[in-house]
C-alpha positions in Angstrom: 13.1 -3.7 21.6 13.3 -4.7 17.7 14.7 -7.3 15.9 15.1 -8.7 12.4 14.6 -12.3 11.4 15.4 -13.8 8.2 12.9 -16.0 6.2 15.0 -19.3 5.7 12.7 -20.0 2.7 12.6 -16.5 0.6 15.4 -15.0 2.1 13.5 -11.7 3.2 14.3 -9.9 6.3 11.1 -9.5 8.7 11.2 -6.4 11.1 9.6 -7.1 14.3 8.9 -4.2 16.5 6.2 -4.5 19.0 6.2 -0.9 20.2 4.5 0.2 17.2 1.3 -1.5 18.5 1.1 2.0 20.7 1.1 4.3 17.8 -2.1 6.6 17.6 -4.1 5.6 14.7 -6.7 8.4 13.4 -8.8 6.3 11.2 -11.8 4.2 12.3 -11.3 1.6 9.2 -10.4 1.9 5.7 -10.3 5.5 4.5 -12.8 6.6 7.4 -10.9 9.4 9.1 -11.9 10.0 13.1 -13.1 13.6 13.7 -9.7 14.6 15.3 -9.3 18.3 16.3 -6.2 20.2 15.2 -5.1 20.9 18.6 -5.0 17.2 19.5 -2.6 16.2 16.5 0.9 15.7 17.3 2.3 17.2 14.3 0.7 20.4 14.3 2.4 23.6 15.4 1.9 24.7 18.9 2.1 20.8 19.7 5.7 20.0 19.5 6.0 18.6 23.0 3.8 15.8 21.9 6.8 14.5 19.8 10.2 13.7 20.6 13.0 16.9 20.3 13.5 18.1 16.9 16.6 17.1 15.1 15.7 19.9 12.3 13.4 22.9 12.1 13.9 25.5 9.3 12.4 28.2 11.6 12.4 28.1 15.4 9.1 29.1 15.9 6.9 29.8 12.5 8.3 26.6 10.8 7.2 24.8 7.8 9.5 21.7 8.1 10.2 19.8 11.2 12.2 16.6 11.6 12.4 14.4 14.7 13.2 10.8 15.8 9.9 8.6 15.5 8.3 8.3 18.9 7.2 4.5 18.1 10.5 3.4 15.8 10.6 0.4 13.7 14.3 0.2 14.4 15.9 1.2 17.7 19.1 3.5 18.1 20.9 0.9 20.1 20.4 -2.3 21.6 20.6 -3.3 25.2 19.0 -6.4 25.3 20.5 -9.8 24.3 18.6 -11.6 21.5 18.0 -15.3 21.6 19.4 -16.9 18.9 18.2 -20.2 17.3 21.0 -22.0 15.4 18.8 -23.1 12.6 17.7 -19.5 11.6 19.1 -16.1 11.4 18.5 -13.1 13.3 20.0 -9.7 14.4 19.0 -6.5 16.5 16.9 -4.2 14.5 19.3 -1.4 15.3 19.0 1.9 13.0 17.6 4.9 12.6 13.9 6.0 12.1 12.9 9.5 11.5 9.9 11.7 10.6 9.5 14.5 8.7 6.4 16.9 8.9 6.4 18.7 5.5 3.6 21.5 6.4 2.5 22.9 9.9 -1.1 22.7 8.4 -3.1 19.9 9.6 -5.2 19.4 6.4 -2.6 20.5 3.7 -1.5 17.7 1.1 1.3 17.6 -0.6 0.2 18.3 -4.0 -1.1 21.6 -2.6 2.5 22.9 -1.7 4.0 25.5 -3.6 6.9 24.4 -5.8 9.2 26.4 -3.7 8.0 24.8 -0.5 8.1 21.4 -2.2 11.7 22.0 -3.2 12.6 22.8 0.3 11.1 19.6 1.5 13.0 17.5 -0.9 16.0 19.2 0.1 15.4 18.5 3.6 14.7 15.0 3.0 18.1 14.6 1.2 19.8 16.3 4.0 18.6 13.7 6.2 19.2 10.6 3.8 22.7 11.9 3.6 23.1 12.2 7.3 21.9 8.7 7.8 23.7 7.0 5.2 26.9 7.8 6.7 26.0 6.1 10.0 28.0 3.0 10.8 26.3 0.0 10.4 23.6 1.1 8.3 23.2 -0.8 5.2 20.2 0.7 3.4 18.2 4.2 3.9 14.5 4.0 2.8 12.6 7.1 2.2 9.0 6.8 1.7 5.5 8.5 2.4 2.3 6.9 3.4 -0.9 8.9 2.0 -4.1 7.5 3.5 -5.3 4.9 5.5 -5.0 2.4 2.9 -1.4 3.3 2.3 -0.5 2.5 6.1 -0.9 6.1 7.3 -1.8 6.4 11.1 -1.7 10.2 11.4 -3.5 12.2 9.1 -1.2 15.1 9.2 1.2 15.1 6.0 4.7 13.4 6.9 7.4 11.5 5.5 9.7 8.7 7.1 13.3 7.7 6.7 14.6 4.4 8.2 18.0 3.2 8.2 18.2 -0.3 8.1 21.1 -2.9 9.5 20.3 -5.1 6.6 19.7 -4.7 2.8 16.4 -5.9 1.9 15.7 -8.8 -0.6 13.8 -6.1 -3.2 16.9 -3.8 -3.0 19.2 -6.7 -3.6 17.2 -7.9 -6.6 17.3 -4.4 -8.2 21.0 -4.5 -7.9 21.5 -8.2 -8.9 19.5 -7.2 -12.0 21.2 -4.3 -12.6 24.7 -6.1 -12.6 23.9 -8.8 -14.7 22.2 -6.6 -17.2 25.3 -4.3 -17.3 27.3 -7.3 -17.8 25.4 -8.6 -20.9 24.4 -5.4 -22.4 27.3 -2.9 -21.1 24.8 -0.4 -20.3 22.3 0.9 -17.6 19.0 -1.3 -17.8 16.9 1.9 -16.4 18.9 4.2 -19.0 17.7 1.6 -22.1 14.3 1.5 -20.4 13.9 5.4 -20.7 15.2 5.1 -24.4 12.7 2.6 -25.3 9.8 4.3 -23.4 10.6 7.8 -25.3 10.4 5.9 -28.5 7.2 3.8 -27.9 5.6 6.9 -26.3 2.7 5.1 -25.0 3.5 4.6 -21.3 5.3 7.9 -21.0 3.0 10.2 -18.7 5.0 13.4 -18.2 8.3 14.8 -18.9 10.5 17.8 -17.7 13.9 18.9 -18.3 15.5 16.5 -16.1 13.0 13.8 -15.5 10.6 11.4 -16.9 7.6 9.8 -15.6 6.4 6.5 -16.8 3.7 3.9 -16.4 5.9 0.6 -16.0 5.4 -1.8 -18.5 4.5 -4.7 -15.9 3.1 -2.4 -13.2 1.8 -4.2 -9.9 -0.8 -1.3 -9.3 -3.3 0.4 -10.9 -2.1 3.7 -12.1 1.4 3.0 -10.9 4.3 5.6 -12.1 7.9 5.7 -11.7 9.5 9.2 -11.9 13.0 8.6 -13.3 16.1 11.1 -13.8 17.1 11.1 -17.3 20.6 11.3 -16.5 22.1 8.3 -14.9 22.0 9.0 -11.1 22.5 6.2 -8.7 21.4 8.0 -5.4 19.0 10.5 -4.2 22.0 12.1 -2.5 23.6 13.0 -6.0 20.4 15.1 -7.2 21.7 18.8 -7.3 19.6 21.9 -6.9 18.3 21.9 -10.4 17.5 18.2 -10.2 15.7 18.7 -6.9 13.6 22.0 -8.2 12.6 20.0 -11.5 11.5 16.9 -9.4 9.5 19.3 -7.3 7.5 20.1 -10.7 6.8 16.4 -11.9 6.1 15.1 -8.5 3.5 18.0 -7.7 2.1 17.6 -11.4 1.8 13.6 -11.0 0.4 13.7 -7.8 -2.2 16.2 -8.5 -3.4 13.7 -11.1 -3.7 11.1 -8.8 -5.7 12.8 -6.2 -8.3 13.4 -9.1 -8.6 9.7 -9.7 -11.2 9.6 -6.8 -11.8 11.2 -3.4 -9.3 10.5 -0.5 -7.4 8.3 -2.6 -4.4 6.4 -0.8 -0.8 6.2 -2.0 2.8 5.4 -1.2 6.0 7.0 -2.3 8.9 5.0 -2.3 12.6 6.4 -3.3 14.3 3.5 -4.9 18.1 3.7 -4.3 20.5 2.7 -7.2 22.4 0.2 -4.6 24.7 -0.1 -1.7 28.2 1.5 -1.5 29.8 -1.4 -2.6 27.4 -1.4 -6.0 28.0 2.1 -6.3 31.9 1.7 -6.2 32.0 -1.1 -8.6 30.6 0.9 -11.5 27.5 -1.3 -11.8 24.9 1.1 -9.8 21.1 1.2 -10.9 19.3 4.5 -11.9 17.7 6.0 -8.8 13.8 6.6 -9.1 10.8 7.3 -7.2 7.8 4.9 -7.3 4.5 6.1 -6.9 1.8 3.4 -5.9 -1.9 4.4 -5.8 -4.0 2.1 -3.7 -6.8 0.9 -5.6 -8.0 -2.3 -4.6 -6.0 -4.6 -2.3 -3.9 -8.0 -2.6 -5.5 -11.0 -1.8 -4.7 -14.6 -1.9 -3.1 -15.1 -5.4 -0.7 -12.2 -4.7 0.4 -13.2 -1.3 0.7 -16.9 -2.3 2.6 -16.2 -5.6 3.5 -12.9 -5.9 1.7 -12.6 -9.0 -0.1 -9.4 -9.3 -3.8 -8.7 -10.7 -3.7 -5.4 -12.2 -7.0 -4.2 -13.5 -5.6 -1.2 -15.4 -3.0 -1.5 -18.3 0.1 1.0 -18.0 -0.9 2.3 -21.6 -4.3 3.3 -20.1 -2.9 4.5 -17.1 -0.4 6.9 -19.3 -3.3 8.4 -21.2 -5.0 9.3 -18.0 -1.7 11.1 -16.8 -1.4 12.9 -20.1 -4.9 14.2 -20.1 -5.9 12.2 -23.2 -8.8 10.1 -21.3 -11.3 11.0 -18.7 -11.8 7.4 -17.9 -10.7 6.4 -14.4 
């Protein structure tokens, strides 16, 4: 079974899920793919029996999007065992929801190759599943993410997303929320709204702009070529995006991912949806802006990052923004 333990010094929740050791892994080592035939991939059409039963499938046979519970979940759907508790520490059963969204039936197709219509459909399904998980009892945080490539933590090569409903709010999410509340108290405005206004005025870190969204290389980015996709309007949750927002999000997401894949062959990256806050935060009017963080995995973390959380980034965000705008060929 899975459990969560809180680090007493850092207040971070650590999730333990030993069943994850059984996951199939389709990479020999970093960035080296095994020779895997499509007929052995559990996410390919015709191999549906290799996954758990589908929760959603856009078409019965000729499907293009398929959702099912993760066969090796990080959190369990229920808890039948008693966790041994130690009075000095804090722990809880890791009871929640862990779903997989396979976003294409084609084994080698990647997200930036999707048509805009299909990518919009994928985002719509992600939103539906997000809202479904969010309303479940005892779910405190719903995290939507995509791992692309071995260096980003991908274990199966076939393109897919994951949603995890957690029974506790992560330390990073709490930091976002607390910072937002404090800024709102001091300035009577949203920190992200003010950030957008500043970046639009400066222009040097704006990567792309559409009708409803802006992409920026954040001023203090942790990763080389890191970008944030942010709605221009103050929207606190992925669940609050309307159809026009999702259509526009598909455009800017596809454009930015295409640029990322041009940085180098087989580049790995993570896509993380960052919620504005919990229901408690949303209800008191201090919600943070919703956003997407895209994190290319160029290089890796080492001793300084792990010891101090002081990150070394070899690419200034202004340099990254020039690349995304097509003003520079240097990578």
